[in-house]
Every structure is written in structure tokens, then in C-alpha cells.
C-alpha positions as CSV (number, residue, x, y, z in Angstrom):
1,M,-21.7,-5.8,-15.8
2,N,-25.3,-4.5,-15.7
3,K,-26.9,-3.1,-12.6
4,H,-29.5,-5.9,-12.4
5,L,-26.8,-8.5,-12.1
6,S,-24.9,-6.3,-9.6
7,N,-28.0,-6.1,-7.4
8,V,-28.4,-9.9,-7.5
9,L,-24.8,-10.0,-6.2
10,F,-25.5,-7.6,-3.4
11,V,-28.3,-9.9,-2.3
12,I,-26.0,-13.0,-2.5
13,S,-23.4,-11.1,-0.5
14,A,-25.9,-10.2,2.2
15,V,-27.0,-13.8,2.5
16,L,-23.4,-15.0,2.6
17,L,-22.6,-12.6,5.4
18,V,-25.5,-13.8,7.5
19,L,-24.3,-17.4,6.8
20,F,-20.8,-16.4,7.9
21,L,-22.2,-15.1,11.2
22,V,-24.4,-18.2,11.8
23,L,-21.4,-20.6,10.9
24,T,-19.2,-18.7,13.3
25,T,-21.5,-19.0,16.2
26,M,-21.6,-22.8,15.4
27,N,-17.8,-23.0,15.4
28,S,-17.8,-24.1,11.8
29,H,-14.9,-21.8,11.0
30,S,-13.7,-23.2,7.7
31,F,-17.1,-22.9,6.1
32,A,-17.6,-19.5,7.7
33,G,-14.3,-18.3,6.2
34,I,-15.3,-19.6,2.7
35,S,-18.6,-17.8,3.0
36,L,-16.9,-14.5,3.9
37,I,-14.4,-14.8,1.1
38,V,-17.1,-15.4,-1.5
39,C,-19.1,-12.6,0.0
40,F,-16.3,-10.1,-0.5
41,I,-15.7,-11.4,-4.1
42,C,-19.4,-10.9,-5.0
43,L,-19.3,-7.4,-3.5
44,A,-16.1,-6.5,-5.5
45,F,-17.9,-7.5,-8.8
46,A,-21.2,-5.7,-7.6
47,F,-19.3,-2.5,-7.0
48,R,-18.1,-2.4,-10.6
49,S,-21.5,-1.2,-11.9
50,Y,-21.8,1.8,-9.7
51,E,-19.5,4.9,-10.2
52,L,-19.7,5.8,-6.6
53,L,-18.5,2.3,-5.4
54,K,-16.3,1.4,-8.3
55,G,-13.2,2.8,-6.5
56,Y,-13.8,0.4,-3.5
57,S,-13.7,-2.8,-5.7
58,Y,-10.0,-3.5,-5.3
59,T,-10.3,-2.7,-1.6
60,V,-12.9,-5.4,-1.2
61,V,-10.6,-7.9,-3.1
62,I,-7.9,-7.0,-0.6
63,L,-10.3,-7.9,2.3
64,A,-11.0,-11.2,0.6
65,A,-7.2,-11.8,0.3
66,V,-6.7,-11.1,4.0
67,T,-9.6,-13.3,5.0
68,L,-8.2,-16.1,2.9
69,A,-4.9,-15.9,4.6
70,M,-6.5,-15.7,8.1
71,Y,-8.7,-18.8,7.6
72,F,-6.5,-21.0,5.5
73,P,-2.8,-20.0,6.2
74,Q,-1.5,-23.4,5.8
75,Y,-1.9,-23.2,2.0
76,F,0.2,-20.1,1.6
77,I,3.4,-20.8,3.7
78,T,4.9,-23.6,1.8
79,V,4.1,-25.7,-1.3
80,G,5.9,-29.0,-0.9
81,D,9.4,-28.0,0.1
82,Y,9.2,-24.6,-1.4
83,D,8.8,-21.6,0.9
84,L,6.3,-19.1,-0.7
85,K,8.0,-16.1,0.9
86,N,10.6,-16.5,-1.8
87,L,8.1,-15.3,-4.2
88,I,7.7,-11.8,-2.5
89,T,10.8,-10.2,-4.0
90,P,10.4,-11.5,-7.5
91,L,6.8,-10.5,-7.6
92,L,7.7,-6.9,-6.3
93,Q,10.5,-6.7,-8.9
94,I,8.0,-7.4,-11.7
95,I,5.6,-4.8,-10.1
96,M,8.4,-2.2,-10.1
97,F,9.3,-3.1,-13.7
98,G,5.7,-2.4,-14.5
99,M,5.9,0.9,-12.7
100,G,9.0,1.8,-14.8
101,T,7.1,0.9,-18.1
102,S,4.4,3.4,-17.1
103,L,6.9,6.2,-16.5
104,S,9.0,8.3,-18.8
105,L,11.7,10.8,-18.3
106,M,9.1,13.5,-18.7
107,D,7.6,12.4,-15.4
108,F,10.7,13.5,-13.7
109,Y,10.4,16.9,-15.4
110,G,7.9,17.6,-12.6
111,V,10.9,18.2,-10.2
112,I,11.7,21.3,-12.3
113,K,8.1,22.2,-13.2
114,M,6.7,21.9,-9.6
115,P,9.8,22.3,-7.2
116,K,7.7,23.6,-4.3
117,G,5.3,20.7,-4.4
118,V,8.1,18.2,-4.8
119,F,10.2,19.6,-2.0
120,V,7.2,19.8,0.4
121,G,6.0,16.4,-0.6
122,I,9.4,14.6,-0.2
123,L,10.1,16.4,3.1
124,C,6.7,15.3,4.6
125,Q,7.1,11.8,3.3
126,F,10.4,11.2,4.8
127,T,9.8,13.0,8.1
128,I,6.2,12.6,9.2
129,M,5.8,8.8,8.8
130,P,9.1,7.6,10.2
131,F,8.9,9.8,13.3
132,V,5.1,9.1,13.8
133,G,5.8,5.4,13.4
134,Y,8.5,5.5,16.0
135,G,6.3,7.4,18.4
136,I,3.4,4.9,18.0
137,A,5.8,2.0,18.4
138,Q,7.0,3.4,21.7
139,A,3.5,4.4,22.9
140,F,2.1,0.9,22.3
141,A,5.0,-1.0,23.7
142,F,4.9,-3.7,21.2
143,P,7.4,-6.6,21.1
144,A,10.6,-5.4,19.4
145,E,10.0,-7.0,15.9
146,I,6.4,-5.8,15.7
147,A,7.5,-2.3,16.7
148,A,10.3,-2.4,14.1
149,G,7.7,-3.3,11.4
150,I,5.8,-0.1,12.2
151,I,8.9,2.0,11.8
152,L,9.7,0.1,8.6
153,I,6.4,0.8,6.8
154,G,6.8,4.5,7.9
155,S,10.3,4.7,6.5
156,C,9.3,3.4,3.0
157,P,8.3,5.6,0.1
158,S,4.7,6.0,-1.3
159,G,3.5,3.3,-3.7
160,L,1.4,3.1,-6.9
161,A,-1.8,3.1,-4.9
162,S,-1.4,6.8,-4.1
163,N,-1.4,7.6,-7.8
164,V,-4.7,5.9,-8.3
165,M,-6.2,7.6,-5.3
166,A,-4.9,11.0,-6.4
167,Y,-6.7,10.5,-9.6
168,L,-10.0,9.5,-7.8
169,A,-9.6,12.5,-5.5
170,K,-9.2,15.1,-8.3
171,A,-5.8,15.7,-6.9
172,N,-2.7,16.8,-8.8
173,L,-1.9,13.5,-10.6
174,A,1.3,14.8,-12.3
175,L,2.6,15.8,-8.8
176,S,1.5,12.5,-7.4
177,V,3.5,10.4,-10.0
178,T,6.5,12.7,-9.7
179,L,6.5,12.4,-5.9
180,T,6.2,8.5,-6.0
181,A,9.0,8.3,-8.5
182,V,11.4,10.6,-6.6
183,A,10.6,9.0,-3.2
184,T,11.1,5.5,-4.7
185,L,14.5,6.6,-6.2
186,L,15.6,8.0,-2.6
187,A,14.4,4.9,-0.8
188,P,17.6,3.0,-1.0
189,F,19.4,5.7,1.0
190,I,16.6,7.0,3.3
191,T,14.7,3.9,4.3
192,P,17.9,2.1,5.7
193,F,18.9,5.3,7.4
194,Y,15.7,5.5,9.3
195,M,15.7,1.8,10.1
196,K,19.2,2.1,11.5
197,F,18.5,5.4,13.4
198,L,15.0,4.6,14.7
199,G,14.6,0.9,14.2
200,G,18.0,0.0,15.4
201,E,16.6,0.3,19.0
202,F,14.5,-2.8,18.4
203,I,16.4,-5.0,15.8
204,D,19.8,-5.2,14.3
205,V,20.0,-3.4,11.0
206,N,22.8,-3.6,8.3
207,Y,22.6,-0.3,6.4
208,L,24.5,-1.3,3.3
209,S,22.8,-4.7,3.1
210,M,19.4,-3.1,3.2
211,M,20.5,-0.4,0.7
212,W,21.6,-3.1,-1.8
213,D,18.4,-5.1,-1.3
214,I,16.2,-2.0,-2.0
215,T,18.3,-1.1,-5.1
216,K,17.9,-4.6,-6.6
217,V,14.2,-4.8,-5.7
218,V,13.2,-1.3,-6.7
219,I,15.7,0.8,-8.6
220,L,17.1,-1.8,-11.1
221,P,13.6,-3.0,-12.1
222,I,12.3,0.5,-12.5
223,A,15.4,1.5,-14.5
224,A,14.8,-1.6,-16.8
225,G,11.2,-0.6,-17.1
226,L,12.2,3.0,-18.1
227,L,14.5,1.6,-20.7
228,F,11.8,-0.7,-22.0
229,H,9.4,2.2,-22.3
230,H,11.9,4.3,-24.1
231,L,12.9,1.5,-26.6
232,V,9.6,-0.2,-27.4
233,H,6.9,2.3,-26.3
234,G,3.7,1.7,-28.1
235,R,4.7,-1.6,-29.5
236,F,3.4,-3.8,-26.7
237,R,-0.1,-2.6,-26.0
238,V,-1.1,-5.8,-24.4
239,L,1.7,-5.5,-21.8
240,E,0.5,-2.0,-20.9
241,K,-3.0,-3.3,-20.2
242,I,-1.8,-6.5,-18.4
243,M,0.9,-4.9,-16.1
244,P,-1.6,-2.8,-13.9
245,L,-3.8,-6.0,-13.4
246,F,-0.7,-8.1,-12.6
247,S,0.5,-5.4,-10.1
248,M,-2.8,-5.5,-8.2
249,A,-2.8,-9.3,-8.2
250,G,0.8,-9.4,-7.1
251,I,0.2,-7.0,-4.2
252,A,-2.7,-9.1,-3.1
253,F,-0.7,-12.3,-3.2
254,I,2.2,-10.8,-1.3
255,L,-0.3,-9.7,1.3
256,I,-1.7,-13.3,1.6
257,I,1.7,-14.7,2.1
258,I,2.6,-12.1,4.8
259,V,-0.6,-12.5,6.7
260,A,-0.6,-16.3,6.5
261,R,3.0,-16.5,8.0
262,G,2.1,-13.9,10.7
263,R,-1.4,-15.3,11.5
264,D,-0.6,-16.6,15.0
265,N,1.3,-13.4,15.9
266,L,-1.6,-11.2,14.4
267,L,-4.2,-13.1,16.6
268,E,-2.1,-12.3,19.6
269,V,-1.7,-8.6,19.0
270,G,-4.3,-8.1,16.4
271,L,-6.8,-5.4,17.5
272,L,-4.0,-3.4,19.2
273,L,-1.8,-3.5,16.0
274,V,-4.8,-2.6,13.9
275,A,-5.4,0.4,16.0
276,A,-1.8,1.5,15.9
277,V,-1.6,1.1,12.1
278,F,-4.9,3.0,11.7
279,L,-3.4,5.9,13.7
280,H,-0.2,5.9,11.7
281,N,-2.2,6.0,8.5
282,M,-4.5,8.8,9.7
283,F,-1.7,10.9,11.0
284,G,-0.1,10.6,7.5
285,Y,-3.1,12.0,5.8
286,I,-3.8,14.8,8.4
287,L,-0.3,16.0,8.8
288,G,0.5,15.7,5.1
289,Y,-2.6,17.8,4.2
290,S,-1.9,20.3,7.0
291,A,1.7,20.7,5.9
292,G,0.4,21.6,2.4
293,R,-1.8,24.2,3.8
294,L,1.0,25.5,6.0
295,F,3.1,26.0,2.8
296,R,0.0,27.7,1.2
297,M,-0.3,25.2,-1.6
298,T,-3.4,24.6,-3.8
299,E,-6.2,22.4,-2.6
300,Q,-5.3,19.8,-5.3
301,D,-1.6,19.8,-4.1
302,C,-2.6,19.4,-0.5
303,R,-4.8,16.4,-1.3
304,T,-1.9,14.9,-3.2
305,I,0.5,15.3,-0.4
306,A,-1.9,13.9,2.1
307,L,-2.2,10.8,-0.1
308,E,1.4,10.5,-0.8
309,V,2.3,10.8,2.9
310,G,-0.5,8.6,4.2
311,M,-0.1,5.7,1.6
312,Q,3.2,3.8,1.8
313,N,4.8,1.0,-0.3
314,G,3.6,-2.0,1.7
315,G,5.0,-4.3,-0.9
316,L,8.5,-2.9,-0.5
317,A,8.3,-3.1,3.2
318,S,7.1,-6.7,3.0
319,S,10.1,-7.6,0.8
320,I,12.5,-6.0,3.3
321,A,10.9,-7.8,6.2
322,A,11.0,-11.1,4.4
323,D,14.4,-11.0,2.6
324,T,16.6,-8.5,4.2
325,L,15.4,-8.9,7.8
326,G,14.2,-12.5,7.5
327,K,11.1,-11.9,9.7
328,P,8.0,-11.8,7.5
329,G,5.7,-13.2,10.3
330,T,6.6,-10.4,12.7
331,I,8.3,-7.4,11.2
332,G,6.1,-8.0,8.1
333,L,2.8,-7.8,10.0
334,A,2.5,-4.0,10.3
335,P,3.2,-3.5,6.6
336,A,0.7,-6.1,5.7
337,I,-2.0,-4.5,7.8
338,F,-1.0,-1.0,6.7
339,G,-1.2,-2.2,3.0
340,S,-4.8,-3.5,3.5
341,M,-6.0,-0.6,5.6
342,M,-4.7,2.2,3.4
343,N,-6.7,0.8,0.4
344,I,-9.9,1.2,2.5
345,T,-9.1,4.6,4.0
346,G,-7.4,5.9,0.9
347,S,-10.3,5.0,-1.4
348,S,-12.8,6.3,1.1
349,L,-11.0,9.7,1.5
350,A,-10.4,10.0,-2.3
351,L,-14.1,9.4,-3.1
352,W,-15.1,11.9,-0.4
353,W,-12.8,14.5,-1.7
354,R,-14.1,13.8,-5.2
355,S,-17.5,14.9,-4.2
356,K,-16.2,18.2,-2.7
357,P,-15.5,21.4,-4.6
358,I,-11.9,22.5,-4.8
359,E,-11.5,25.8,-2.8
360,D,-8.1,27.3,-2.6
361,L,-6.4,29.7,-0.4
362,P,-4.6,32.6,-1.8
363,Q,-1.1,31.2,-2.5
364,E,2.1,31.4,-4.3
365,E,2.7,29.5,-7.5
366,S,4.1,26.0,-6.9
């Protein structure tokens, strides 16, 4: 797309934003919602022509998806007699399969090659976010199921988005991929533990049931993807190009389903929950980066750990909330908001870091 067309789209977006405000004041909410959705879509395409803004394109698509779910939830709860929440787990399994096809056994070599970075990253991942989430849930005194959702997103591993942000931030991409892979493999054991240990105060948690659900949603598809990569690597180039696009679309659709089901609850606790999730996300970045500095790691590694800790696998949390716990409209709300917000904050942080020189402290080799 050329910049002239992008500039036209920027103008159209501005007009649509004004139209949204006017229609909202007139209480014409359906048309206002359509205006805002199209505004975000135009912005997403416009951003593609500018290197500085390109990284925000998917973020704006996520905003369009959330807006769609908030204004027109009735279309994303059921289709006829079919409950759309049943699509969450299959979609996530396909996304995890795609993750597996993008990995190889060499990616796990990073555990040996960068033991310090992997140890610090995993330690931070599975201590900072669960306990910060528990503290926030207690401090805000949310209803039990909303509070459990905050702990749930904090107890999950990092997701694929952190790898993209690590690349944009000029961080250690190899370490980022390794941390995501290792944390994901540990999730069937650690996520149910924290939900039982911390979340059990708010809801009933069956450790073994949750462990099996995470295994079939994450571990088995990734293993199948790794096997596929090993057996047919290079023979299906089209699949390698399609899977990242499918993953992004799948995550957006999962988000739409969760937000649509929890719309009424979200309107009730919306701003307070957004504030709580924002704090959770920010503490992840700040404490993750600070821990890297405390262990005298390189600037690239500190950035990597900050992004890995601050960005969680919202899709996995949504699947657990919907299938294992059966509460997508309450427990699934915090993961849905977190998944949306981390794309905004993560891309902003990554692009800001990208513009900054990498200055390292004297340190030991990772």
C-alpha cells in the first residue's frame, strides 16, 4: 500500500471517529459502533505503510475486534443452537499446532546455550505474575470469579505475541522463543498449581482436570507441530505463510467470543477491571526488566524477560476459563482484557525500545 492511499485512510478514520462521537451523543449506538469498527480497520491498513506505525497494525485490529464484540455481542454467543464458546479450544489447538510447526528441537537448545537467561526468565514468569495477580485481586475486592480470572492470566505462560515484540524491541529473540517454549511445556503443571494454591480461595479448582485440559490444548498440538516440522519441513511453504495469519485471526476471534459473552459483566466492572489489568501488565514489564538487571544480564536479555513476563497467553487462559472452569463470561474477562491491552502496551514498549541504543552494564556471560 502506498503512502498516498494511507493518508487518505487516515482522513477517513478521522471522519469516522467524529461521526462515532456525534452518533453516540444522539444515542444511535449501533451506527456509532459500526463507525468506530470501520475507523479502526482503516487505521490498521493505513499503519502498514509507515515503518514506525507498522507494529501497531495488529493492535488496532484487536481494538476493532473488541469494539465489534461490545456493540454486537448477540452475533458471537450462539449461531442457531451452536454455542460459539465451543470453538475456543479447537482454535487454540490449531494455533498451538502452528507454534509447533515454527519450532524445532534446536530452539530448546537455548536451555543449554543460555542457562542463566532461561532460569531467570522462567523464575520471573512463574513468580511475579501469579503473586502480583493475587495481590491485585485482593486489593480491588472483585467478585470471586472476576478475581479468579486475574489470577488465571497471571498463572499462564507467555504467548507468541512476546516473540513478535522481542523482535521489534531488538531484544534477544532466541531467548524469547526458548522461554515461550519452555514456559508453555511447564504450564500443565504450574498453571493448575497456582490456580489451586491462589485461585482456590475464590473458586473450586480440580488440579488434575485442569492439568489434562492444558495438556490436550497446548502440549499435544505443539508436539504434533514439532513432528510435522521434522517430517515435512520445507515441503509446505504455503502452510508456513498461512499459520501466522491464522493464529492472529484465531486469537482475535477468541477475544470476540469472550468479550461478547462477558459484555454485561464488563460494563458493570469495566473501568475498574481495565485499571487492575493495566497494573498487572505494567508490573510484569517493570519487575521482569528489574529482575534482569538485578541478575546483571545484558540489555537485550532484560528487554526479553520484561516482555516474556508482562505478556501472557490470553488464548490459553480463555480456553481454561471456557472449557475447564465453564465461566467464559466472568473468569474469562480478565484474560480477554489482558490479551487486548498487552498488544497495545507491548507494541508501544517494543517500538520505544527499538529507538533506544542498547547500553549494557558490566555483566557475566549468560
